[in-house]
BASE-266424 format. One record per residue (C-alpha): residue in three letters; x, y, z. Coordinates in steps of 0.2 Angstrom, whole numbers. Each point is the difference from the previous one (the first is absolute). Layout:
# residues N
{site ala; {X; Y; Z}}
...
END
This chain:
# residues 266
{site met; {267; -404; 608}}
{site lys; {1; 18; -3}}
{site thr; {-16; 8; 5}}
{site ala; {-12; 15; -7}}
{site leu; {-15; 9; 4}}
{site thr; {-10; 6; -11}}
{site ile; {-11; 19; 8}}
{site ala; {-14; 0; -14}}
{site gly; {-19; -3; -1}}
{site ser; {-11; -16; -4}}
{site asp; {-4; -6; -15}}
{site cys; {-17; -15; -1}}
{site ser; {5; -3; -17}}
{site gly; {19; -4; 4}}
{site gly; {3; 9; -15}}
{site ala; {8; 16; 11}}
{site gly; {8; 8; 16}}
{site ile; {7; -12; 13}}
{site gln; {-5; -17; -10}}
{site ala; {7; 6; -14}}
{site asp; {14; 5; 10}}
{site leu; {2; -15; 11}}
{site lys; {1; -11; -15}}
{site thr; {14; 11; -8}}
{site met; {10; -1; 15}}
{site thr; {-3; -20; 0}}
{site ala; {7; 0; -18}}
{site asn; {15; 9; 4}}
{site gly; {4; -11; 15}}
{site val; {-6; 8; 15}}
{site tyr; {-12; -1; 14}}
{site gly; {-13; 13; -2}}
{site met; {-9; 8; 13}}
{site ser; {-15; 11; -1}}
{site ala; {-7; 16; 10}}
{site ile; {-17; 4; -8}}
{site thr; {-4; 19; -3}}
{site ala; {-18; -2; -7}}
{site leu; {-10; -13; -5}}
{site thr; {-8; 1; -19}}
{site ala; {-14; -8; -9}}
{site gln; {6; 0; -19}}
{site asn; {5; -11; -14}}
{site thr; {10; 1; -17}}
{site thr; {-16; 14; -6}}
{site cys; {-3; 10; 14}}
{site val; {3; 6; 19}}
{site ser; {-18; -1; 7}}
{site gly; {5; 5; 20}}
{site ile; {15; 4; 9}}
{site leu; {-1; -3; 19}}
{site glu; {15; 6; 12}}
{site val; {8; -5; 15}}
{site thr; {1; 13; 14}}
{site pro; {18; 6; 3}}
{site asp; {0; -8; 16}}
{site phe; {-5; -17; -6}}
{site leu; {16; 1; -11}}
{site gly; {10; 5; 12}}
{site met; {-4; -18; 7}}
{site gln; {3; -7; -14}}
{site leu; {18; 8; -2}}
{site asp; {3; -2; 18}}
{site ser; {-4; -20; -1}}
{site ile; {13; -1; -16}}
{site phe; {16; 8; 6}}
{site thr; {-2; -7; 18}}
{site asp; {1; -17; -7}}
{site ile; {6; -1; -18}}
{site val; {9; 14; -3}}
{site pro; {1; 4; -20}}
{site asp; {16; 0; -8}}
{site ala; {-8; 12; -14}}
{site val; {-18; 10; -1}}
{site lys; {-10; 5; -14}}
{site ile; {-12; 13; 1}}
{site gly; {-15; 0; -12}}
{site met; {-16; 11; 0}}
{site val; {-6; 10; 15}}
{site ser; {-12; 13; -3}}
{site ser; {-1; 9; 17}}
{site ser; {11; 10; 11}}
{site gly; {-5; -9; 17}}
{site leu; {6; -17; -8}}
{site ile; {15; 7; -6}}
{site asp; {5; 9; 16}}
{site met; {-1; -17; 8}}
{site ile; {9; -7; -12}}
{site ala; {13; 13; 2}}
{site arg; {0; 1; 20}}
{site lys; {2; -22; 0}}
{site leu; {15; -2; -14}}
{site thr; {9; 12; 9}}
{site glu; {-5; -7; 18}}
{site tyr; {6; -16; -7}}
{site his; {17; 3; -13}}
{site ala; {-8; -8; -13}}
{site arg; {13; -3; -16}}
{site asn; {0; 1; -17}}
{site ile; {-17; 11; 1}}
{site val; {-7; -1; -21}}
{site leu; {-14; 13; -3}}
{site asp; {-9; 0; -15}}
{site pro; {-11; 15; 2}}
{site val; {-17; -3; -9}}
{site met; {-7; 18; -2}}
{site val; {-6; -2; -19}}
{site ala; {-8; -10; -9}}
{site thr; {-1; -8; -17}}
{site ser; {-12; 11; -6}}
{site gly; {9; 15; 7}}
{site ala; {-13; -1; 17}}
{site arg; {9; 4; 16}}
{site leu; {-3; -12; 11}}
{site ile; {5; 10; 17}}
{site ser; {-4; 15; 8}}
{site glu; {11; 16; 2}}
{site asp; {2; -3; 17}}
{site ala; {4; -19; -1}}
{site val; {13; 5; -15}}
{site ala; {9; 14; 12}}
{site ala; {0; -14; 15}}
{site leu; {7; -14; -13}}
{site thr; {14; 12; -7}}
{site gly; {3; 9; 18}}
{site gln; {3; -14; 9}}
{site leu; {0; -18; -8}}
{site met; {11; 6; -15}}
{site pro; {14; 6; 12}}
{site leu; {0; -19; 7}}
{site ala; {2; -10; -16}}
{site cys; {14; -8; -8}}
{site val; {-7; 4; -17}}
{site val; {-16; 6; -5}}
{site thr; {-9; -7; -17}}
{site pro; {-9; 15; -10}}
{site asn; {-8; -2; -16}}
{site ile; {1; 15; -13}}
{site pro; {-18; 8; 5}}
{site glu; {7; -4; 21}}
{site ala; {15; 10; -3}}
{site glu; {-8; 15; -8}}
{site val; {-11; 2; 16}}
{site leu; {16; -4; 9}}
{site thr; {11; 14; -8}}
{site gly; {-13; 14; -8}}
{site ser; {5; -2; -15}}
{site ala; {-4; -7; -19}}
{site ile; {9; -16; -5}}
{site arg; {1; -2; -19}}
{site ser; {18; -8; -3}}
{site pro; {13; -10; 7}}
{site gln; {8; 15; 2}}
{site asp; {-12; 5; 11}}
{site met; {0; -16; 10}}
{site glu; {17; 1; 5}}
{site his; {-4; 18; 7}}
{site ala; {-15; -7; 10}}
{site ala; {10; -15; 7}}
{site ala; {15; 13; 6}}
{site glu; {-14; 14; 8}}
{site ile; {-11; -15; 10}}
{site ala; {15; -9; 4}}
{site glu; {9; 16; 8}}
{site arg; {-16; 6; 6}}
{site tyr; {-5; -15; 10}}
{site gly; {16; -8; 4}}
{site cys; {-3; -17; -8}}
{site ala; {5; -9; -15}}
{site val; {-13; 1; -15}}
{site leu; {-5; -12; -14}}
{site leu; {-11; 10; -12}}
{site lys; {-7; -11; -10}}
{site gly; {-2; 2; -20}}
{site gly; {-18; -5; -8}}
{site his; {-13; 11; -1}}
{site ser; {6; 2; -21}}
{site leu; {18; 8; 8}}
{site ser; {13; -13; 0}}
{site asp; {-9; -14; -1}}
{site ala; {9; -15; 9}}
{site asn; {13; 11; 5}}
{site asp; {3; 7; 21}}
{site tyr; {11; 13; 7}}
{site leu; {9; -6; 17}}
{site cys; {5; 16; 8}}
{site asp; {8; -1; 17}}
{site gly; {1; 21; 2}}
{site ser; {21; -1; -7}}
{site arg; {-1; -10; -12}}
{site gly; {-15; -8; -14}}
{site glu; {1; -14; -12}}
{site trp; {-15; -6; -15}}
{site leu; {-4; -17; 4}}
{site arg; {-5; -6; -16}}
{site gly; {-13; -11; -4}}
{site arg; {-10; -10; -15}}
{site arg; {-19; 5; -4}}
{site ile; {-10; -17; 0}}
{site asp; {-18; 1; -9}}
{site asn; {-10; -7; 15}}
{site pro; {-19; 9; 4}}
{site asn; {3; -7; 19}}
{site thr; {12; 15; 6}}
{site his; {-12; 8; 12}}
{site gly; {10; 2; 17}}
{site thr; {17; -4; -8}}
{site gly; {8; 14; 12}}
{site cys; {-6; -8; 16}}
{site thr; {4; -17; -6}}
{site leu; {18; 8; -4}}
{site ser; {2; 8; 18}}
{site ser; {-6; -16; 9}}
{site ala; {16; -9; -11}}
{site ile; {11; 13; 4}}
{site ala; {-5; -1; 20}}
{site ala; {3; -19; -1}}
{site asn; {16; 1; -8}}
{site leu; {5; 14; 12}}
{site ala; {-5; -11; 15}}
{site lys; {12; -15; -8}}
{site gly; {15; 11; 2}}
{site tyr; {3; 6; -17}}
{site ala; {4; 19; -2}}
{site leu; {-10; 12; -9}}
{site ala; {3; 0; -17}}
{site asp; {1; -18; 0}}
{site ala; {-17; -1; 7}}
{site val; {-7; 9; -11}}
{site leu; {9; -9; -15}}
{site arg; {-8; -14; 7}}
{site ala; {-17; 6; 2}}
{site lys; {-1; 7; -18}}
{site gln; {6; -18; -7}}
{site tyr; {-14; -9; 12}}
{site leu; {-13; 12; -7}}
{site ser; {6; -2; -19}}
{site gly; {-1; -19; 2}}
{site ala; {-19; 0; 7}}
{site leu; {-3; 13; -15}}
{site ala; {7; -12; -11}}
{site ala; {-7; -15; 6}}
{site met; {-18; 7; -6}}
{site leu; {-11; -10; 14}}
{site asp; {-19; 8; 0}}
{site leu; {-12; -5; 15}}
{site gly; {-14; 6; -10}}
{site ser; {-16; -9; -5}}
{site gly; {-16; 8; -6}}
{site ser; {-1; 17; -2}}
{site gly; {17; 3; -2}}
{site pro; {21; -1; 4}}
{site met; {5; -1; 19}}
{site asn; {17; 3; 9}}
{site his; {14; -10; 0}}
{site ala; {-2; -14; 14}}
{site phe; {14; 7; 8}}
{site asp; {3; 17; -1}}
{site leu; {-9; 12; -14}}
{site his; {-14; 9; 10}}
{site ser; {-6; 15; 1}}
{site glu; {3; 9; 18}}
{site phe; {-17; 5; 4}}
{site ala; {-4; 14; -15}}
{site gly; {12; -7; -15}}
{site his; {16; 5; 7}}
END
């Protein structure tokens, strides 16, 4: 069985972070491992607290993984401090990690910024150049480019700019009322639209995190990037179409496998 590693935070409710990533990887047929960047106290309604691990302890987790079960792919989710980003970049470089998928979680669905300016600088300067592909949503692409994205043509220009600036492929996700289910994949030399269908399902928070985990799983299995992305989109569409709901009591919860909010509704 192929292997994949998620580097992200833990969600005690099982709806976000490494728990959801591991479920997605398992559902896509790979052996999932985790290096935890933070513990969170959260559920489907709020995040009550975040307790980060130290960079040294994160480094110990990564050493333990790479010296025993070497990942065929790595997914990186929300990492909120420059110290943790420094450690991740150092270890991934040291161990020559392959098939790195970076979900640059910087902006919540509400529009709130999730990480500090120095962490953004560390992420763009150290992690993005290591990535095989980055998967920003439109608000995150606006942060990365410094330009507003208002049309499909703006999406194409932004993806090409990010790919050229950081030397990685870019999957710029639609949504946010623009090219809703259509994503744009650019590897720097060429780009293509990956069409999708909008599914009316209220349990959609965190679909970007799920998508990146599914991409990593398919890269681990040996699929080329475009094929890995298409398979991940098909998986996500199937999950949304299933309309599963864990909800009881106050309101709808997220899909058991993968519809999750990474810390703050990403």
